[in-house]
C-alpha positions as CSV (number, residue, x, y, z in Angstrom):
1,X,-4.0,-22.6,23.0
2,X,-3.2,-23.2,19.4
3,X,-6.2,-25.6,19.3
4,X,-8.4,-23.0,20.7
5,X,-7.5,-20.4,18.2
6,X,-7.8,-22.7,15.4
7,X,-11.3,-23.9,16.6
8,X,-12.2,-20.0,17.1
9,X,-11.2,-19.0,13.5
10,X,-12.9,-22.0,11.8
11,X,-16.0,-21.3,13.8
12,X,-15.9,-17.6,12.5
13,X,-15.4,-18.9,8.9
14,X,-18.2,-21.4,8.9
15,X,-20.6,-19.0,10.7
16,X,-19.6,-16.2,8.2
17,X,-20.1,-18.5,5.2
18,X,-23.5,-19.6,6.4
19,X,-24.4,-15.9,6.7
20,X,-23.1,-15.1,3.4
21,X,-25.1,-18.2,2.0
22,X,-28.3,-16.8,3.6
23,X,-28.0,-13.4,1.9
24,X,-27.1,-15.1,-1.5
25,X,-30.3,-17.1,-1.2
26,X,-32.7,-14.2,0.0
27,X,-36.3,-13.7,-1.4
28,X,-35.5,-10.8,-3.7
29,X,-32.2,-11.3,-5.0
30,X,-29.2,-13.9,-5.5
31,X,-26.4,-11.8,-4.3
32,X,-24.6,-10.7,-1.1
33,X,-25.2,-7.1,-0.2
34,X,-21.6,-6.1,0.7
35,X,-22.3,-2.4,1.7
36,X,-25.4,-3.5,3.8
37,X,-23.0,-5.4,6.0
38,X,-21.2,-2.3,7.1
39,X,-23.8,0.5,6.9
40,X,-26.0,1.1,10.0
41,X,-29.3,-0.8,10.5
42,X,-32.4,-0.3,12.7
43,X,-32.2,-4.0,13.6
44,X,-29.6,-6.6,14.6
45,X,-28.8,-8.8,11.8
46,X,-28.6,-12.6,12.9
47,X,-29.5,-14.2,9.8
48,X,-30.3,-17.0,9.0
49,X,-31.4,-17.4,12.5
50,X,-33.3,-14.3,13.4
51,X,-33.6,-10.5,13.0
52,X,-34.1,-8.5,16.2
53,X,-35.7,-5.1,15.2
54,X,-34.6,-2.1,17.4
55,X,-37.0,0.6,19.0
56,X,-38.1,3.7,16.7
57,X,-38.0,7.0,18.2
58,X,-39.2,10.0,16.1
59,X,-39.8,13.6,16.9
60,X,-42.1,15.4,14.3
61,X,-44.1,18.6,14.5
62,X,-44.1,18.8,18.2
63,X,-44.7,15.3,18.9
64,X,-42.5,12.5,20.0
65,X,-43.3,9.0,18.7
66,X,-41.9,5.9,20.5
67,X,-42.5,2.3,19.0
68,X,-40.8,-0.9,20.1
69,X,-39.9,-1.7,16.5
70,X,-40.2,-0.9,12.8
71,X,-43.1,-3.6,12.5
72,X,-44.9,-2.0,15.3
73,X,-44.7,1.5,13.8
74,X,-45.9,0.4,10.4
75,X,-48.8,-1.4,12.0
76,X,-50.1,1.0,14.5
77,X,-49.2,4.6,13.1
78,X,-51.3,6.3,10.3
79,X,-48.7,9.0,10.0
80,X,-45.6,7.1,9.0
81,X,-44.8,4.4,6.3
82,X,-42.1,2.7,5.1
83,X,-40.2,4.6,2.0
84,X,-40.8,1.8,-0.3
85,X,-44.6,1.9,0.5
86,X,-45.4,5.6,-0.6
87,X,-46.5,4.7,-3.9
88,X,-46.9,1.0,-3.5
89,X,-49.1,-1.5,-1.5
90,X,-47.3,-2.8,1.5
91,X,-45.9,-6.2,1.7
92,X,-47.8,-8.2,4.4
93,X,-47.3,-11.5,6.2
94,X,-50.2,-13.0,7.8
95,X,-52.1,-9.4,7.9
96,X,-48.9,-7.8,9.4
97,X,-47.2,-4.9,7.4
98,X,-43.4,-6.0,7.1
99,X,-40.7,-3.4,6.8
100,X,-39.0,-3.1,3.2
101,X,-36.3,-0.5,3.5
102,X,-36.5,0.4,7.3
103,X,-36.5,3.9,6.1
104,X,-39.4,5.6,7.8
105,X,-41.2,8.8,6.0
106,X,-44.4,10.7,6.5
107,X,-47.3,9.4,4.3
108,X,-46.6,11.9,1.7
109,X,-43.0,10.8,1.1
110,X,-41.3,13.7,3.3
111,X,-38.8,13.0,6.1
112,X,-39.8,13.3,9.7
113,X,-37.9,16.3,11.4
114,X,-35.8,14.0,13.7
115,X,-35.3,10.2,13.8
116,X,-33.7,9.5,17.2
117,X,-34.1,5.6,16.7
118,X,-31.7,3.2,18.1
119,X,-29.5,1.7,15.5
120,X,-27.2,-1.4,15.3
121,X,-24.2,0.7,15.6
122,X,-25.4,2.3,18.8
123,X,-26.0,-0.9,20.3
124,X,-22.6,-2.3,19.7
125,X,-21.3,1.2,20.8
126,X,-23.1,0.6,24.1
127,X,-21.7,-2.9,24.3
128,X,-18.2,-1.5,24.0
129,X,-18.9,1.0,26.6
130,X,-20.2,-1.8,28.9
131,X,-16.9,-3.8,28.5
132,X,-14.7,-0.7,29.5
133,X,-16.9,-0.3,32.5
134,X,-17.0,-4.2,33.2
135,X,-13.3,-4.4,33.2
136,X,-11.8,-1.4,34.8
137,X,-14.2,-0.8,37.5
138,X,-13.2,-4.2,39.3
139,X,-9.6,-3.4,38.4
140,X,-10.0,0.1,40.0
141,X,-11.4,-1.5,43.1
142,X,-8.5,-3.8,43.4
143,X,-6.0,-0.8,43.2
144,X,-8.0,1.1,45.7
145,X,-7.5,-1.8,48.1
146,X,-3.7,-1.8,47.3
147,X,-3.6,-4.9,45.2
148,X,-1.2,-4.0,42.5
149,X,-0.1,-0.8,44.2
150,X,1.3,-2.0,47.4
151,X,1.6,-5.7,46.4
152,X,2.0,-7.7,43.3
153,X,-1.0,-7.9,40.9
154,X,-3.0,-11.1,41.4
155,X,-4.5,-13.1,38.8
156,X,-4.0,-13.2,35.1
157,X,-7.0,-10.8,34.5
158,X,-5.1,-8.1,36.4
159,X,-1.5,-8.9,35.1
160,X,-2.8,-8.8,31.4
161,X,-4.6,-5.4,31.8
162,X,-1.8,-3.8,34.0
163,X,0.6,-4.7,31.1
164,X,-1.6,-2.7,28.8
165,X,-2.2,0.2,31.0
166,X,1.4,0.6,32.0
167,X,2.3,0.6,28.2
168,X,-0.2,3.3,27.4
169,X,0.9,5.3,30.5
170,X,4.5,5.1,30.0
171,X,5.2,4.7,26.2
172,X,2.4,6.8,24.9
173,X,1.1,9.3,27.6
174,X,4.4,10.2,29.3
175,X,6.5,10.0,25.9
176,X,4.3,12.2,24.1
177,X,2.9,14.7,26.6
178,X,5.7,15.0,29.1
179,X,6.3,14.1,33.0
180,X,4.4,17.3,34.1
181,X,1.1,16.8,32.5
182,X,0.9,13.2,31.4
183,X,-1.1,12.0,34.4
184,X,-3.9,14.4,33.6
185,X,-4.6,12.8,30.1
186,X,-3.8,9.1,30.9
187,X,-7.3,8.2,32.0
188,X,-8.8,9.6,28.6
189,X,-6.0,8.0,26.4
190,X,-6.7,4.5,28.2
191,X,-10.5,5.1,27.6
192,X,-10.0,5.8,24.0
193,X,-7.6,2.8,23.4
194,X,-9.8,0.0,24.9
195,X,-13.3,1.7,23.7
196,X,-11.7,1.7,20.2
197,X,-10.3,-1.8,20.4
198,X,-13.5,-3.4,21.7
199,X,-15.4,-1.6,18.7
200,X,-12.9,-2.7,16.2
201,X,-13.1,-6.3,17.5
202,X,-16.8,-6.5,17.2
203,X,-16.4,-6.4,13.5
204,X,-14.7,-9.8,13.8
205,X,-17.8,-11.4,14.8
206,X,-19.8,-13.0,11.9
207,X,-23.1,-11.2,13.1
208,X,-21.3,-8.3,14.7
209,X,-20.7,-4.9,13.2
210,X,-17.7,-2.2,14.1
211,X,-19.2,0.9,15.3
212,X,-16.0,2.6,14.0
213,X,-16.9,1.8,10.6
214,X,-19.6,4.6,11.0
215,X,-17.9,7.9,10.2
216,X,-20.1,9.8,12.8
217,X,-18.6,7.5,15.6
218,X,-15.0,8.2,14.7
219,X,-16.1,11.8,14.2
220,X,-17.1,12.0,17.7
221,X,-14.0,10.4,19.0
222,X,-11.9,12.7,16.9
223,X,-13.8,15.7,18.3
224,X,-13.1,14.5,21.9
225,X,-9.3,14.7,20.9
226,X,-9.7,18.0,19.4
227,X,-11.6,19.4,22.3
228,X,-9.0,18.3,24.8
229,X,-6.4,19.6,22.7
230,X,-7.7,23.0,22.5
231,X,-9.3,23.4,25.9
232,X,-6.0,22.3,27.7
233,X,-3.5,24.3,25.2
234,X,-1.0,26.5,26.7
235,X,-0.3,30.0,25.8
236,X,2.7,28.9,23.5
237,X,0.3,26.9,21.6
238,X,-2.0,29.9,20.8
239,X,1.2,31.9,20.0
240,X,2.3,29.5,17.4
241,X,-1.1,29.5,15.9
242,X,-1.7,33.4,15.6
243,X,1.5,34.9,15.9
244,X,4.2,32.5,15.1
245,X,7.6,33.2,16.8
246,X,10.9,33.7,15.3
247,X,9.7,34.5,11.7
248,X,9.3,37.9,9.9
249,X,6.1,39.7,10.3
250,X,5.0,39.0,6.5
251,X,5.6,35.5,7.2
252,X,3.4,35.6,10.2
253,X,0.5,36.5,8.1
254,X,0.9,33.6,5.8
255,X,1.4,31.0,8.5
256,X,-1.7,32.0,10.5
257,X,-4.2,30.5,8.1
258,X,-2.1,27.5,7.7
259,X,-1.8,27.1,11.3
260,X,-5.6,27.5,11.7
261,X,-6.4,25.0,9.1
262,X,-3.9,22.5,10.7
263,X,-6.0,22.8,13.8
264,X,-8.8,21.0,11.8
265,X,-6.8,18.7,9.5
266,X,-5.4,16.8,12.6
267,X,-8.8,15.6,13.8
268,X,-10.2,15.1,10.4
269,X,-7.2,12.7,9.9
270,X,-8.0,10.8,12.9
271,X,-11.6,10.3,12.0
272,X,-11.0,9.4,8.3
273,X,-8.1,7.1,9.0
274,X,-10.0,5.0,11.6
275,X,-13.3,4.8,9.6
276,X,-11.7,3.9,6.4
277,X,-9.4,1.1,7.8
278,X,-12.4,-0.6,9.7
279,X,-15.3,-0.2,7.0
280,X,-12.9,-1.9,4.4
281,X,-12.3,-4.9,6.4
282,X,-15.6,-6.7,6.4
283,X,-16.6,-5.6,2.9
284,X,-13.1,-7.5,2.0
285,X,-14.3,-10.4,3.8
286,X,-17.6,-11.0,2.2
287,X,-16.2,-9.9,-1.3
288,X,-13.8,-12.9,-1.0
289,X,-16.4,-15.2,0.2
290,X,-18.8,-13.9,-2.6
291,X,-16.4,-14.7,-5.2
292,X,-17.6,-18.4,-4.6
293,X,-20.9,-17.5,-5.8
294,X,-19.7,-15.4,-8.7
295,X,-17.7,-18.6,-9.9
296,X,-20.9,-20.7,-9.4
297,X,-22.9,-18.3,-11.7
298,X,-20.1,-17.9,-14.4
299,X,-18.4,-21.4,-14.5
300,X,-20.9,-23.6,-12.7
301,X,-21.1,-25.2,-9.1
302,X,-18.2,-27.6,-10.0
303,X,-15.7,-24.8,-10.4
304,X,-17.1,-22.9,-7.5
305,X,-16.6,-25.8,-5.1
306,X,-13.3,-26.7,-6.4
307,X,-11.9,-23.2,-5.9
308,X,-13.8,-22.4,-2.7
309,X,-10.8,-23.7,-0.6
310,X,-8.8,-20.8,-2.0
311,X,-11.3,-18.1,-1.0
312,X,-11.6,-19.8,2.3
313,X,-7.9,-19.6,3.3
314,X,-7.7,-15.8,1.9
315,X,-10.8,-15.1,4.3
316,X,-9.0,-16.6,7.2
317,X,-5.9,-14.6,6.3
318,X,-8.0,-11.3,6.0
319,X,-9.5,-12.3,9.4
320,X,-6.0,-12.4,10.9
321,X,-5.1,-9.3,9.4
322,X,-8.3,-7.5,10.4
323,X,-7.8,-8.5,14.0
324,X,-4.2,-7.1,13.9
325,X,-5.7,-3.9,12.3
326,X,-8.0,-3.4,15.1
327,X,-5.3,-3.4,17.8
328,X,-3.1,-1.1,15.4
329,X,-5.7,1.5,14.7
330,X,-6.7,1.7,18.5
331,X,-2.9,2.3,19.0
332,X,-2.5,4.7,16.2
333,X,-5.7,6.9,17.3
334,X,-4.4,7.0,21.0
335,X,-0.8,7.9,20.2
336,X,-1.8,10.5,17.7
337,X,-4.1,12.0,20.2
338,X,-1.4,11.9,22.8
339,X,0.9,13.6,20.3
340,X,-1.6,16.2,19.4
341,X,-2.3,16.9,23.2
342,X,1.4,16.9,24.0
343,X,2.0,19.5,21.1
344,X,-0.5,21.8,22.4
345,X,0.1,21.5,26.3
346,X,3.8,21.8,26.1
347,X,5.5,25.1,26.8
348,X,8.2,26.1,24.4
349,X,11.0,28.4,25.0
350,X,11.6,31.3,22.4
351,X,15.0,29.8,21.5
352,X,13.4,26.3,20.9
353,X,10.7,28.0,18.7
354,X,13.2,30.1,16.6
């Protein structure tokens, strides 16, 4: 097992290093585009092997346009161009117009009304959803047959995931929501935990991206928790928001806006915490590897090669930390979601509130 992990992380480091070298020796610039490694793209980046362009779907002025790739759009449509080609001649290769920025605009430079194009974050989002279904549908089939319910779990696969399921059910859902209503929200909490975990771990892949490094993804996840909290909230929850019990009437009017703001700051904190933690990880990894190229430019290749082992070891350390953070952030999002739901659905006595 130790040998497996050593080979696994060594492969990650070598492949990441190759990717960084390919970026540093690109046609137009001699540097690694750090932000470009975490932002969303209209293609899957497998450099230096290949780049897979994703379909472009655009709705503009009452018409829907569908193209299999950005290149196909540029070479078949006279309505849209790459943003870089509005005031410049397009770059061609064997007579084919090649994308430059992948940002599609009208020929006059204005943006189309709606761009529904598939992006790299969305693809890995789907991958995570597929993994959740692929893992838990077979497990659910086993439990319906009584395996693990009426008998002992069978196989390492069921045993491993049952441990995690029981942990989330008993130590997160039950402890934070209470014995009366925890079963209602356990499926949601299980889905959130594993869905976020898989998206986080995709960022460890040399060519992979973490959809959770996209604030729109974390915002949707936080909105789901917010919706579950408010839709299933009990009357005591709303009483504590609009007419806090046990305090003088003037203080009630002071607490009301504070409590209303608190309804939105909780999901906002969920969104920003997950996004910030996952977006910073891969930037840090490429920053460390990029130091080798910085040293090569400032002090020469000898110094760069002589100190490269330091940056490689630091990168390995960050990889290990990033793997741990992937689990921790999935756990934190899940337990805070359970806590917020529990606070909203639990009925409080007047004496306790006072």
